[in-house]
C-alpha positions in Angstrom: -8.8 -1.5 19.1 -5.5 -1.0 20.8 -3.7 2.3 21.1 -0.6 0.9 19.4 -2.7 -0.1 16.4 -4.3 3.3 16.1 -1.0 5.2 16.6 0.9 2.8 14.0 -1.8 3.4 11.1 -1.8 7.0 11.9 1.9 7.3 11.4 1.7 5.2 8.2 -1.0 7.5 6.9 0.8 10.8 7.9 4.0 9.5 6.3 2.5 8.6 2.9 0.7 12.0 2.6 3.5 14.2 3.8 6.1 12.4 1.6 3.7 12.9 -1.4 3.3 16.6 -0.5 7.0 17.3 0.0 8.0 15.3 -3.0 5.8 17.5 -5.1 7.9 20.5 -3.8 11.1 18.7 -4.3 10.3 17.6 -8.0 9.1 21.1 -8.9 12.3 22.6 -7.4 14.5 20.3 -9.3 12.7 21.0 -12.6 13.0 24.8 -11.9 16.8 24.5 -11.4 16.6 25.2 -7.6 19.0 23.1 -5.4 17.4 21.2 -2.7 19.5 20.8 0.5 17.3 18.5 2.7 14.1 16.4 2.3 12.8 15.6 5.8 10.1 13.5 7.0 9.3 14.9 10.4 10.6 17.6 12.4 13.5 18.0 15.0 16.6 15.9 15.4 17.2 13.5 12.6 17.1 9.8 13.6 18.4 8.8 10.2 19.8 10.8 7.3 21.8 10.0 4.1 23.1 12.2 1.3 22.0 11.1 -2.2 21.8 12.5 -5.7 23.9 14.9 -7.9 23.4 17.8 -5.4 24.1 15.7 -2.2 20.6 16.4 -1.0 20.1 15.1 2.6 17.3 12.7 3.0 16.3 12.4 6.7 13.9 10.8 9.1 13.3 13.1 12.2 12.0 12.5 15.6 8.6 14.2 15.3 6.8 12.4 12.4 3.9 14.9 12.3 4.9 16.5 9.0 7.9 17.2 6.9 9.7 19.8 4.8 12.0 20.5 1.9 14.8 22.9 2.5 16.1 24.8 -0.6 19.1 26.9 -1.2 18.1 30.3 -0.3 20.4 33.5 0.2 17.9 34.8 2.7 18.6 31.9 5.1 22.5 31.9 4.9 25.5 32.5 2.8 25.4 30.9 -0.6 28.7 30.2 -2.8 28.7 32.6 -5.6 29.0 29.8 -8.1 25.6 28.4 -6.8 23.8 31.7 -6.3 21.8 31.2 -9.5 20.3 28.0 -8.0 18.9 29.8 -5.0 15.1 29.8 -4.6 15.0 33.6 -4.0 16.7 34.2 -7.4 14.1 31.9 -9.3 11.5 33.9 -11.3 8.2 34.5 -9.6 6.5 32.0 -11.9 8.8 29.2 -10.9 8.4 30.0 -7.3 4.7 29.7 -7.7 5.2 26.4 -9.5 7.3 25.1 -6.7 5.0 26.2 -3.8 1.8 25.0 -5.7 3.3 21.6 -6.4 2.9 20.4 -2.8 -0.9 20.6 -2.7 -1.1 19.6 -6.4 0.7 16.3 -5.4 -1.8 15.6 -2.7 -4.6 16.0 -5.3 -2.7 13.6 -7.7 -2.3 11.2 -5.0 -6.1 11.3 -4.2 -6.8 10.7 -8.0 -4.3 7.8 -8.1 -6.0 6.3 -5.0 -9.4 6.6 -6.2 -8.4 5.2 -9.6 -7.0 2.1 -7.9 -10.3 1.6 -5.8 -12.6 2.2 -9.1 -10.3 -0.2 -11.0 -10.2 -2.8 -8.4 -13.9 -2.5 -7.6 -15.4 -1.1 -4.4 -18.2 -3.0 -2.7 -20.9 -0.5 -1.6 -24.5 -0.6 -0.5 -27.1 0.4 -3.1 -28.8 3.8 -2.6 -32.0 2.2 -1.3 -34.0 3.9 1.4 -36.1 2.5 4.3 -39.6 3.4 5.3 -39.7 7.2 5.9 -41.0 8.3 9.2 -44.7 9.6 9.1 -44.8 13.4 8.5 -41.1 13.6 7.4 -40.2 15.6 4.1 -39.4 12.3 2.4 -42.9 10.8 3.4 -44.7 13.9 2.2 -42.8 13.7 -1.1 -44.2 10.2 -1.7 -41.0 8.2 -1.0 -41.5 4.6 0.3 -39.4 1.8 1.6 -37.4 0.2 -1.1 -37.0 3.3 -3.4 -33.6 3.5 -5.0 -32.4 7.2 -5.4 -30.2 7.4 -8.5 -29.6 11.2 -8.7 -29.7 14.1 -6.4 -29.9 17.6 -7.9 -28.3 16.1 -11.1 -25.5 14.3 -9.4 -25.1 10.5 -9.8 -25.5 8.5 -6.6 -24.3 5.0 -7.4 -23.9 4.1 -3.7 -25.7 5.0 -0.4 -22.4 6.8 0.5 -22.6 9.0 -2.5 -26.4 9.5 -1.7 -25.6 10.7 1.8 -22.9 13.1 0.6 -25.1 14.7 -2.1 -28.1 15.0 0.5 -25.8 16.5 3.0 -24.5 19.1 0.6 -27.9 20.1 -0.5 -29.4 19.9 3.0 -26.7 22.1 4.6 -27.4 24.7 1.9 -31.2 24.5 2.5 -31.7 24.1 -1.2 -34.8 22.3 -2.6 -33.8 18.5 -3.2 -34.7 17.0 -6.6 -34.4 13.2 -6.6 -34.4 10.8 -9.5 -35.5 7.4 -8.7 -34.6 4.1 -10.4 -38.2 3.6 -11.4 -38.1 6.8 -13.4 -39.9 8.9 -10.9 -38.7 12.4 -10.1 -39.7 13.9 -6.6 -38.7 17.0 -4.8 -38.0 17.2 -1.0 -38.7 20.6 0.7 -37.0 20.8 4.1 -35.4 23.4 6.3 -31.7 23.6 6.5 -30.0 20.8 8.4 -28.7 21.1 11.9 -24.9 21.2 11.6 -23.8 20.9 15.2 -22.5 17.3 14.4 -22.4 16.1 10.9 -21.0 12.8 11.9 -24.3 11.7 13.3 -27.4 10.7 11.2 -28.0 14.0 9.8 -30.3 12.6 7.0 -32.9 11.3 9.5 -34.8 14.7 9.8 -35.3 14.5 6.0 -36.8 11.1 6.5 -34.0 9.3 4.6 -32.9 6.3 6.3 -30.9 3.2 4.8 -33.0 0.4 3.8 -32.6 -2.7 6.1 -34.3 -6.0 5.3 -36.2 -7.7 8.1 -33.7 -10.2 9.7 -35.0 -13.3 11.6 -34.5 -13.2 15.3 -31.9 -15.8 15.4 -28.5 -15.5 17.2 -25.5 -15.9 14.9 -22.5 -14.7 17.0 -22.1 -14.5 20.8 -19.3 -12.5 22.1 -17.2 -14.4 24.8 -17.6 -13.1 28.2 -20.6 -10.7 27.5 -24.1 -10.8 28.8 -25.3 -13.1 26.2 -22.5 -15.6 26.7 -23.0 -15.6 30.5 -26.7 -16.2 29.9 -25.9 -19.3 28.0 -27.0 -18.2 24.5 -25.6 -20.1 21.6 -25.4 -19.6 17.8 -28.7 -20.8 16.2 -31.0 -19.9 19.1 -34.2 -18.4 18.0 -35.8 -15.6 20.2 -39.5 -15.9 20.7 -40.6 -13.5 23.4 -39.1 -10.7 25.7 -41.2 -10.0 28.9 -44.1 -11.7 27.0 -44.0 -9.5 23.9 -43.3 -11.4 20.7 -40.0 -10.8 18.9 -40.9 -10.9 15.2 -37.4 -9.6 13.8 -34.0 -9.0 14.9 -34.7 -5.4 14.6 -37.5 -5.6 17.3 -35.1 -7.5 19.5 -32.3 -4.7 19.1 -34.9 -2.0 20.1 -35.9 -4.0 23.2 -32.3 -4.5 24.5 -31.4 -0.9 23.7 -34.3 0.5 25.6 -33.6 -1.7 28.7 -30.2 -0.8 30.0 -29.5 -2.4 33.4 -33.1 -3.6 33.4 -34.0 -7.4 33.5 -35.7 -8.9 30.6 -37.4 -12.3 30.6 -36.5 -14.0 27.4 -38.1 -17.2 25.9 -36.1 -18.8 23.1 -35.9 -22.0 21.0 -33.1 -24.3 20.6 -33.3 -27.7 18.6 -37.1 -27.6 18.8 -37.1 -27.1 22.5 -38.1 -24.0 24.3 -36.1 -22.4 27.2 -36.4 -19.3 29.4 -33.8 -17.1 31.0 -33.6 -13.7 32.6 -30.9 -11.2 31.5 -29.8 -7.7 32.4 -28.4 -5.7 29.4 -25.2 -4.0 30.0 -25.3 -0.2 30.0 -23.1 1.8 27.4 -23.0 5.3 26.4 -23.8 6.1 22.8 -24.0 9.6 21.4 -24.8 11.0 24.9 -27.5 8.3 25.6 -27.6 5.3 27.8 -28.5 2.1 26.0 -28.4 -1.6 26.6 -26.2 -4.2 24.9 -25.7 -7.9 25.4 -23.0 -8.9 23.0 -24.9 -11.0 20.4 -25.2 -10.5 16.6 -27.7 -12.0 14.2 -27.5 -14.9 11.9 -27.2 -13.3 8.4 -28.6 -14.9 5.2 -25.8 -13.8 2.7 -28.2 -13.9 -0.2 -30.5 -11.3 1.3 -27.6 -8.8 1.7 -26.1 -9.8 -1.7 -29.2 -8.1 -3.2 -28.6 -4.9 -1.4 -24.9 -4.4 -2.4 -23.2 -3.3 -5.6 -19.7 -3.0 -6.7 -18.4 0.2 -8.3 -15.8 -1.2 -10.9 -14.7 0.5 -14.1 -12.1 0.1 -16.9 -8.7 1.9 -16.6 -9.7 5.0 -18.5 -13.2 5.4 -17.0 -11.8 4.7 -13.5 -9.2 7.5 -14.0 -12.1 9.9 -15.1 -14.1 9.0 -12.1 -11.1 9.2 -9.8 -10.4 12.7 -11.0 -14.1 13.6 -10.8 -14.4 12.3 -7.3 -11.2 14.2 -6.1 -12.9 17.4 -7.7 -16.1 16.8 -6.0 -14.5 16.2 -2.6 -12.3 19.3 -2.9 -15.3 21.5 -3.6 -17.3 20.0 -0.8 -14.4 20.5 1.6 -14.0 24.0 0.5 -17.8 24.6 0.8 -17.8 23.3 4.4 -14.8 25.4 5.4 -16.5 28.6 3.9 -19.8 27.7 5.7 -17.8 27.4 9.0 -16.3 30.8 8.5 -19.7 32.2 7.8 -21.3 30.5 10.7 -23.6 28.3 8.6 -21.9 25.1 9.8 -20.9 24.5 13.4 -17.1 24.4 14.2 -17.8 21.2 16.2 -17.4 19.4 12.9 -13.7 20.3 12.7 -11.5 17.2 13.3 -8.1 17.2 14.8 -5.1 14.6 15.0 -6.9 12.4 17.5 -10.0 11.8 15.4 -7.8 11.4 12.2 -5.8 8.8 14.0 -8.9 7.0 15.2 -10.3 6.9 11.6 -6.9 5.7 10.4 -6.9 2.7 12.8 -10.6 1.9 12.0 -10.1 2.0 8.3 -7.0 -0.2 8.5 -8.8 -2.7 10.6 -11.6 -2.9 7.9 -9.1 -3.7 5.1 -6.9 -2.0 2.5 -9.7 -0.8 0.4 -11.1 1.1 3.3 -7.6 2.4 4.3 -6.9 3.6 0.7 -10.2 5.5 0.7 -9.4 7.1 3.9 -6.0 8.2 2.6 -7.7 9.5 -0.6 -10.1 11.6 1.5 -7.4 13.1 3.9 -5.1 13.8 0.9 -7.8 16.0 -0.6 -8.4 17.7 2.7 -4.6 18.3 3.1 -4.4 19.8 -0.4 -7.3 22.1 0.0 -6.0 23.2 3.5 -2.6 24.0 2.1 -4.1 26.2 -0.6 -5.9 28.4 1.8 -4.5 32.1 1.6 -3.1 31.9 5.2 0.5 32.9 5.8 2.7 30.0 6.7 0.8 27.7 4.5 1.4 27.1 0.8 -1.5 29.3 -0.1 -0.1 32.2 1.9 3.1 32.1 0.0 1.1 32.0 -3.3 -0.8 35.0 -2.1 2.6 37.0 -1.8 3.8 35.7 -5.2 0.4 36.8 -6.9 0.8 40.2 -5.3 4.4 40.3 -6.7 3.0 39.5 -10.2 0.4 42.2 -9.8 2.7 45.0 -8.5 5.9 44.1 -10.2 7.9 44.0 -6.9 8.3 41.4 -4.1 6.3 41.7 -0.9 8.4 43.5 1.8 10.1 41.4 4.5 8.2 43.5 7.1 4.8 42.6 5.6 5.8 38.9 5.4 6.9 38.9 9.1 3.5 40.4 10.1 1.7 38.0 7.9 3.6 35.1 9.5 2.5 36.2 13.1 -1.1 36.5 12.0 -0.9 33.0 10.3 0.7 31.4 13.3 -2.1 32.9 15.4 -4.8 31.6 13.0 -3.3 28.1 12.7 -2.9 27.9 16.5 -6.6 28.8 17.0 -7.7 26.4 14.3 -5.6 23.6 15.9 -7.0 24.4 19.4 -10.5 24.1 18.1 -9.8 20.8 16.4 -8.1 19.4 19.4 -10.9 20.6 21.7 -13.4 18.8 19.4 -11.3 15.7 19.5 -11.2 15.6 23.3 -15.0 16.2 23.4 -15.5 13.2 21.0 -13.1 11.0 23.1 -14.8 11.9 26.4 -18.3 11.7 25.0 -17.6 8.5 23.3 
């Protein structure tokens, strides 16, 4: 994937999310009677600006497109004409100020609901929550689960897809709670397992539970050969059936993948069949790094029987009203999960290595866009939820920090002093810089480590 493609879609994603967030502030300010001086996408010197509307609000696009802001009339930031003083933000009632500040994160949640509604209304293809054969001795195996079991509920939560299953198992596994499963055949089983390792939740954290995604046996027939790779240079073609590797029979494509992966830079003598004739060739799989391990790859994919995989997929599609309900529920669930993970990071129960920064988000933006608009919309919904939750944290400089000041004003009956807000701003800046440093460090580790 090209860097330009990644950067482009990252900027598209950031622009959509920032415009929604700042428009929430803007709309709430207008409804509260506060004058808005500028609506800016990005920071720094404006590249384009135009005044629009009854108040002559300046709409601008700035040089640094990594955020945005809404500037309101405020007597604390400069002289205000006497005839407009009543429209200053600082003169608005505390409840109006609370509404204006809270409207940004709320807009992100509303946007996420809208995106999930679109996805559920259109229909989202998904893998059924079917599991493969649990490894011997694993908690899943000891609980009696077998290959082909379909898990419909985890601790009372519905799991219509394998993605939902993974999320609910991850939530229960991190907490170390007993995991109650409800299967499609009516059985109920309970998995007892120690708390999950949380150093890297992006990896296959469910494997220690014995939960693996079901994969049907695929015939060892080559379907795709990448130009210029090892398989192409060896002369393999689509339709070739693999028979043996170093004398060992190749029964399934999965057997073939295991052999290749376990032989990086090591010769393999392959016998294969083409048009009822047998051939032999020696190949040397290319060595690549994956999750810190050296594995072999040759640049070939299997020939897939579409009917087999159609039986493993489902489509999550609902009517307009049910889609809206499910979109709201999904937004709520993801918000709670995000807050739970943040809380566990603070308590040391989840590793800070799971924190992602702009490089990782940009990478996901590019990958999701490459997979299609459904994937990209799902990515936007998830990040919009995260942005809403992050901005509600009671940290000075964030919306949640301002809300904290206004709640204190409601309780005490007087505004928080300028000195207190100044100290809070310094603490908030330090916390945000520390958070950003952690996130960027994790990004660089993922980039260097592949």
